[in-house]
C-alpha positions as CSV (number, residue, x, y, z in Angstrom):
1,M,0.0,0.0,0.0
2,S,1.2,3.5,-0.9
3,D,2.4,5.9,1.8
4,P,1.2,9.4,0.8
5,L,3.2,11.2,3.6
6,A,6.5,9.6,2.6
7,E,5.9,10.3,-1.1
8,M,5.1,14.0,-0.4
9,V,8.2,14.5,1.7
10,T,10.4,12.7,-0.9
11,L,9.0,15.0,-3.6
12,L,9.6,18.1,-1.5
13,Q,13.3,17.4,-1.7
14,P,14.3,19.1,1.6
15,S,17.9,20.5,1.9
16,A,19.6,22.0,5.0
17,G,20.4,25.6,5.5
18,L,21.3,27.7,8.5
19,S,21.2,26.2,12.0
20,K,22.2,28.0,15.2
21,A,21.8,28.3,19.0
22,V,19.6,31.2,20.0
23,S,18.7,32.8,23.4
24,G,16.4,35.5,24.5
25,G,17.0,38.0,27.3
26,G,14.6,40.5,28.8
27,V,11.8,41.5,26.5
28,W,12.6,40.3,23.0
29,S,10.9,39.4,19.7
30,V,11.8,37.9,16.3
31,I,9.5,38.9,13.5
32,R,9.3,37.3,10.0
33,D,7.4,39.6,7.8
34,G,8.0,38.6,4.2
35,P,9.6,35.7,2.3
36,G,11.6,33.2,4.4
37,N,12.7,29.6,4.4
38,P,10.9,26.8,6.2
39,F,11.8,27.1,9.9
40,Y,12.1,24.7,12.9
41,C,13.2,25.0,16.5
42,V,13.3,23.1,19.7
43,M,13.0,24.8,23.0
44,L,15.9,23.9,25.3
45,E,15.2,26.1,28.3
46,G,12.7,28.7,29.4
47,A,9.6,29.7,27.5
48,S,8.5,31.9,24.6
49,R,5.4,32.7,22.6
50,L,4.8,31.9,18.9
51,A,2.2,33.7,16.8
52,V,1.8,32.4,13.2
53,E,-0.4,34.4,10.9
54,A,-4.0,33.4,10.9
55,E,-3.5,31.0,13.8
56,A,-4.0,31.3,17.5
57,P,-0.7,32.0,19.5
58,V,0.8,29.2,21.4
59,E,3.0,29.2,24.5
60,L,6.2,27.2,24.1
61,R,8.2,25.6,26.9
62,A,11.3,23.4,27.3
63,G,11.1,20.3,25.2
64,D,8.6,21.7,22.6
65,F,9.3,21.3,18.9
66,V,7.9,23.7,16.3
67,L,8.0,23.4,12.5
68,V,6.8,26.1,10.1
69,P,7.0,24.4,6.7
70,G,5.6,27.2,4.5
71,M,6.6,30.8,3.9
72,C,4.0,32.3,6.2
73,N,4.9,35.2,8.6
74,F,5.3,34.6,12.4
75,T,6.5,36.3,15.6
76,M,8.3,34.7,18.4
77,S,8.7,36.6,21.6
78,G,9.6,36.4,25.3
79,S,9.2,38.6,28.3
80,G,11.5,39.2,31.3
81,E,13.4,41.8,33.2
82,T,15.4,44.1,30.9
83,L,18.4,45.9,32.3
84,D,18.3,48.6,29.7
85,E,14.8,49.9,29.3
86,T,15.7,51.9,26.1
87,L,16.7,48.7,24.3
88,D,14.8,47.6,21.2
89,P,13.3,44.1,21.8
90,R,14.4,43.2,18.2
91,T,18.1,43.9,19.1
92,V,20.4,41.0,18.0
93,T,23.8,40.4,19.6
94,R,26.4,37.7,18.9
95,L,27.5,36.1,22.1
96,P,29.9,33.2,22.6
97,G,28.3,30.1,21.1
98,E,24.8,31.7,20.5
99,I,22.8,34.5,19.0
100,R,21.1,36.7,21.6
101,H,17.7,38.4,21.0
102,G,16.8,41.3,23.3
103,D,18.9,42.4,26.2
104,P,22.5,40.9,25.9
105,D,23.1,41.6,29.6
106,A,20.0,40.2,31.1
107,P,19.7,36.6,32.2
108,A,18.5,34.3,29.4
109,N,14.8,33.5,29.7
110,A,14.8,31.1,26.7
111,R,17.3,29.0,24.8
112,L,16.5,27.3,21.5
113,L,18.0,25.3,18.6
114,V,16.9,27.0,15.4
115,G,17.2,25.8,11.9
116,H,16.2,26.7,8.3
117,F,15.9,24.6,5.2
118,S,14.6,24.8,1.7
119,F,12.5,22.6,-0.7
120,G,13.8,21.7,-4.1
121,S,10.5,20.7,-5.6
122,P,8.8,23.0,-8.1
123,D,5.6,21.7,-6.5
124,A,6.5,22.7,-3.0
125,E,3.8,25.4,-2.8
126,L,1.1,22.9,-3.9
127,L,2.3,20.2,-1.5
128,L,2.7,22.6,1.4
129,S,-0.9,23.8,0.9
130,L,-2.0,20.4,2.0
131,L,-0.2,20.8,5.3
132,P,-0.9,22.9,8.4
133,R,0.7,26.3,8.6
134,F,2.8,25.1,11.6
135,F,3.3,22.1,13.8
136,H,3.7,22.2,17.6
137,V,4.7,19.0,19.2
138,R,5.3,18.7,23.0
139,G,7.4,16.2,24.9
140,D,8.7,14.2,21.9
141,E,12.3,13.0,22.6
142,R,12.6,11.5,19.1
143,L,12.1,14.9,17.4
144,S,14.5,16.6,19.8
145,A,17.2,14.0,19.1
146,L,16.6,14.3,15.3
147,V,17.0,18.1,15.6
148,G,20.3,17.6,17.4
149,L,21.6,15.3,14.7
150,V,20.6,17.7,11.9
151,T,22.3,20.6,13.8
152,D,25.5,18.7,14.4
153,E,25.7,17.5,10.8
154,A,25.0,21.0,9.4
155,R,27.8,22.4,11.4
156,N,30.5,20.0,10.4
157,E,32.1,19.2,7.0
158,R,32.0,15.4,7.0
159,P,32.1,13.1,4.0
160,A,28.6,12.6,2.4
161,R,27.3,15.6,4.5
162,E,24.6,16.7,2.0
163,I,23.2,13.2,1.5
164,I,23.0,12.6,5.2
165,L,21.4,16.0,5.8
166,A,18.8,15.3,3.1
167,R,17.9,12.0,4.7
168,L,17.8,13.4,8.2
169,L,15.5,16.2,7.1
170,E,13.2,13.8,5.4
171,V,13.0,11.8,8.7
172,L,12.5,15.0,10.7
173,L,9.6,16.0,8.5
174,L,8.0,12.6,8.5
175,E,8.4,12.2,12.3
176,T,6.7,15.6,12.7
177,L,3.8,14.7,10.4
178,R,3.1,11.4,12.0
179,S,3.4,13.0,15.5
180,T,0.5,15.3,14.7
181,S,-3.0,14.0,14.9
182,G,-5.3,14.6,11.9
183,E,-8.1,15.7,14.2
184,T,-6.1,18.7,15.4
185,V,-5.8,20.3,11.9
186,R,-8.5,22.1,9.9
187,Y,-7.9,20.4,6.5
188,G,-5.2,18.8,4.4
189,I,-3.4,15.5,4.0
190,L,-3.2,14.9,7.7
191,R,-6.9,15.4,8.2
192,G,-7.7,13.2,5.2
193,L,-5.4,10.4,6.4
194,G,-7.0,10.7,9.9
195,D,-10.5,9.9,8.4
196,E,-11.1,6.2,8.3
197,R,-13.3,6.5,5.2
198,L,-11.0,8.8,3.2
199,A,-7.6,7.3,4.1
200,P,-8.0,4.2,1.9
201,V,-9.0,6.4,-1.0
202,I,-6.1,8.7,-0.6
203,R,-3.7,5.8,-0.5
204,L,-5.3,4.3,-3.6
205,L,-4.9,7.6,-5.5
206,H,-1.2,7.6,-4.6
207,E,-0.7,4.0,-5.3
208,H,-2.5,4.0,-8.7
209,P,-2.4,7.5,-10.1
210,T,-2.6,6.1,-13.7
211,R,-6.0,4.4,-13.1
212,E,-9.0,6.2,-14.8
213,W,-10.8,6.9,-11.6
214,T,-14.4,8.0,-11.4
215,M,-16.3,9.7,-8.6
216,E,-18.5,6.6,-8.3
217,Q,-15.4,4.3,-7.9
218,L,-13.8,6.5,-5.2
219,A,-17.1,6.9,-3.3
220,G,-17.5,3.1,-3.4
221,E,-14.0,2.7,-1.9
222,A,-15.0,5.0,0.9
223,A,-18.4,3.2,1.3
224,L,-20.2,6.5,0.9
225,S,-22.7,8.0,-1.6
226,R,-21.2,10.1,-4.4
227,S,-22.4,13.4,-2.9
228,A,-21.4,12.5,0.7
229,F,-18.0,11.4,-0.4
230,F,-17.4,14.6,-2.4
231,K,-18.4,16.8,0.5
232,R,-16.4,14.8,3.1
233,F,-13.3,14.8,0.9
234,R,-13.4,18.5,0.1
235,R,-14.0,19.4,3.7
236,A,-11.1,17.3,4.9
237,M,-8.6,17.9,2.2
238,G,-9.5,21.5,1.1
239,V,-9.8,20.4,-2.5
240,A,-12.2,18.2,-4.6
241,P,-11.2,14.6,-5.2
242,M,-10.4,15.0,-8.9
243,E,-8.6,18.2,-8.3
244,Y,-6.4,16.4,-5.8
245,L,-5.8,13.6,-8.2
246,I,-4.7,15.9,-11.0
247,S,-2.5,17.9,-8.7
248,W,-0.8,14.7,-7.6
249,R,-0.3,13.6,-11.2
250,M,1.2,16.9,-12.2
251,A,3.5,16.8,-9.2
252,L,4.8,13.4,-10.3
253,A,5.1,14.7,-13.9
254,R,7.2,17.7,-12.9
255,N,9.4,15.5,-10.9
256,L,10.0,13.2,-13.9
257,L,10.6,16.2,-16.2
258,M,13.3,17.4,-13.8
259,K,15.2,14.2,-14.4
260,G,15.6,15.2,-18.0
261,N,16.1,11.7,-19.4
262,I,12.5,10.5,-19.8
263,G,10.4,11.0,-22.9
264,I,7.1,12.8,-22.8
265,Q,5.1,9.7,-23.9
266,E,6.6,7.7,-21.1
267,I,5.9,10.4,-18.6
268,A,2.3,10.6,-19.9
269,E,1.8,6.9,-19.3
270,R,3.4,7.0,-15.8
271,V,0.9,9.7,-14.6
272,G,-2.3,8.3,-16.2
273,Y,-2.6,9.7,-19.7
274,R,-3.0,7.5,-22.8
275,S,-1.2,9.9,-25.1
276,A,1.5,12.5,-25.0
277,S,-0.9,15.1,-26.5
278,A,-3.6,14.5,-23.8
279,F,-0.9,14.8,-21.2
280,S,0.6,18.0,-22.8
281,T,-2.8,19.6,-22.9
282,A,-3.5,18.8,-19.2
283,F,0.0,19.8,-18.1
284,T,-0.1,23.1,-20.0
285,R,-3.5,24.0,-18.5
286,F,-2.2,23.2,-15.0
287,V,1.4,24.6,-15.1
288,G,1.1,27.3,-17.8
289,L,3.9,25.8,-20.0
290,P,4.0,22.7,-22.3
291,P,6.0,19.9,-20.8
292,S,8.8,20.2,-23.4
293,R,9.2,23.9,-22.8
294,Y,9.0,23.4,-19.0
295,A,11.8,20.9,-19.1
296,A,13.9,22.9,-21.5
297,S,13.4,26.3,-19.9
298,G,14.9,25.3,-16.6
299,A,11.6,26.0,-14.8
300,A,12.5,23.2,-12.4
301,P,15.4,24.2,-10.0
């Protein structure tokens, strides 16, 4: 049986970026307002507050893990006694072994391991739209250990560093996804896989994307009427069933086009189209470029 979460993370192609030790002193804040890389952190000591756009703020404490996979804005802040009342809370100071936010002379009220990474997939935005804006996991020793491994590997120039980092990030993302209950998110792949009627259907779509699925067949697999299945799938996933299938097929197609050594006809057959022309029409409508031009223009990173 197909594993949709594993396939999505593999297609995202995560790669490591900056990692650092961070502390906060006095009243401090870190604001991301604009484009930024996916972000994760583990609280080592103290407490802080995280507010991600369009979501309710959460209080973080030691042992908590946070992942913000998309490009959304957020604010992380802390409060404490500030020795210099004129100091801007957004002040950043480099201290021995860590970056200090807030008052560099005040006692630390939070210590964190922070990291950034990026996604190589041209379909990253589409895939991330099926995930929550952020993940908050409390008391998970496995995630904390994984973050430590990623941080250690990113800071050292060892043989096969990039390969190991890529694999560690995949494991980190997967562990985060499966540590989050589908019932706690509003919609997306986690919500769908948490629904006992929809989960088998989603796995079938991933396992057999080439099959000529109909709404009646999918509803039958979910043991629901056609209308009930459509409403339930759209409410859980945020998109209609056939829209999800086409999006998944196009994600697979773009990944194959990135390889550069597979013909259009073969790609068409691998993603469920009988002819190269039918595939080209669907791909052009979805992506905005014909497959051949997409592959030749370097649209894929």
